[in-house]
C-alpha positions as CSV (number, residue, x, y, z in Angstrom):
1,K,97.2,155.7,39.4
2,S,95.5,152.3,39.5
3,D,92.7,151.3,37.2
4,I,90.7,148.6,39.1
5,Q,89.6,145.8,36.7
6,S,87.7,143.6,39.2
7,D,87.3,142.7,42.8
8,I,85.8,139.7,44.5
9,G,85.6,138.7,48.1
10,C,84.8,135.9,50.4
11,M,84.1,135.3,54.1
12,L,86.5,133.0,55.8
13,T,84.9,133.2,59.3
14,A,82.2,135.5,60.8
15,H,85.0,138.0,61.6
16,T,87.5,137.5,58.7
17,G,87.5,137.6,55.0
18,Q,89.7,138.2,52.0
19,V,89.4,140.2,48.8
20,E,91.1,139.7,45.4
21,L,91.8,143.0,43.6
22,R,92.8,142.9,39.9
23,Y,94.2,146.2,38.5
24,V,96.4,148.0,36.0
25,R,98.9,150.6,37.1
26,L,98.7,153.7,34.8
27,K,101.4,156.2,34.0
28,T,100.7,160.0,33.7
29,D,100.4,159.7,29.9
30,G,97.6,157.1,30.3
31,G,99.8,154.1,29.2
32,F,100.2,151.1,31.5
33,M,103.2,150.4,33.7
34,P,104.5,146.8,33.0
35,P,103.4,144.3,33.9
36,R,100.0,145.3,32.6
37,D,97.8,142.8,34.7
38,R,98.4,142.7,38.5
39,A,96.6,141.2,41.4
40,S,96.7,141.5,45.2
41,I,94.9,139.7,48.0
42,Y,93.7,141.8,51.0
43,S,93.0,140.2,54.4
44,L,90.1,141.7,56.3
45,R,89.0,141.6,59.9
46,R,85.8,142.7,61.5
47,F,86.2,145.0,64.5
48,P,83.4,146.5,66.7
49,D,83.4,149.6,64.5
50,G,83.6,147.9,61.1
51,W,85.8,146.0,58.7
52,R,89.5,146.8,58.3
53,V,92.3,145.7,56.1
54,T,94.8,143.8,58.2
55,G,97.2,142.5,55.5
56,M,98.0,142.5,51.8
57,R,100.1,140.4,49.5
58,G,100.7,140.4,45.8
59,M,100.0,137.3,43.7
60,P,100.7,136.4,40.0
61,A,98.0,137.8,37.8
62,A,97.3,134.4,36.3
63,Q,96.5,132.9,39.7
64,K,93.0,133.0,41.2
65,M,92.1,133.4,44.8
66,D,90.8,130.3,46.6
67,C,87.6,130.8,48.6
68,P,86.3,128.1,50.9
69,A,83.1,126.4,49.7
70,A,79.9,127.6,51.3
71,N,78.3,125.2,53.7
C-alpha cells in the first residue's frame, strides 16, 4: 500500500503536463518499507476524452520536479 504525502503538477503545453507524486510504501503491519521517502514523476497527455498518464519515472526523494515558469 502507498501513503501519498503530496502531489503537485504543472502544464508543459496545452496538451501535456507532469505530476510529482511523493509517497511512502507501507507494509501490512503499518510500518514503512525502506527507503521511507519516495518520489515519482508522471507524464500526462490530453486526449479527446480526457487526460491520461503516458509515462512514469522514479526520482530521488531529495530532488524536486522542475516546472517551466508561467508566462
